[in-house]
C-alpha positions, 0 to 999 in steps of 0.5 A, spaced: 168 792 514 169 785 510 163 782 508 163 776 504 158 774 499 156 767 498 156 764 492 150 763 488 151 755 488 151 756 496 144 758 496 142 753 491 145 748 495 141 750 502 135 750 498 136 743 496 138 741 503 131 744 505 127 740 500 131 734 502 129 735 509 122 737 507 122 730 504 120 733 497 126 729 494 131 724 496 139 725 496 139 719 492 135 722 486 138 725 480 139 732 479 134 732 473 129 731 478 130 738 481 128 741 474 121 739 476 121 744 482 124 750 479 120 751 473 123 757 469 129 758 473 131 751 472 135 753 465 140 758 470 141 752 475 142 747 470 148 751 466 151 753 473 151 745 475 154 744 468 159 749 469 161 745 475 162 739 471 155 736 474 151 732 469 143 731 470 144 724 472 149 725 478 145 724 484 143 730 489 148 727 494 154 729 489 151 736 489 151 736 497 158 734 498 161 740 495 164 744 501 167 750 497 164 753 490 169 757 486 169 760 479 175 758 475 177 764 471 
């Protein structure tokens, strides 16, 4: 059996899409706005985003545009 485990950023991306569908945030909002919703977990996600060269001024739509998440070794 060959089961693939989703990258944590894929799960985060799905959660953000859900927030947009619920109209909590908009795709044109900046990434920092998500911090208000994630509270204590935000420091982890902020580091993950920065590791993928995102800034908190990037729009949420930039995050949603990523098709494949791969860690560089």
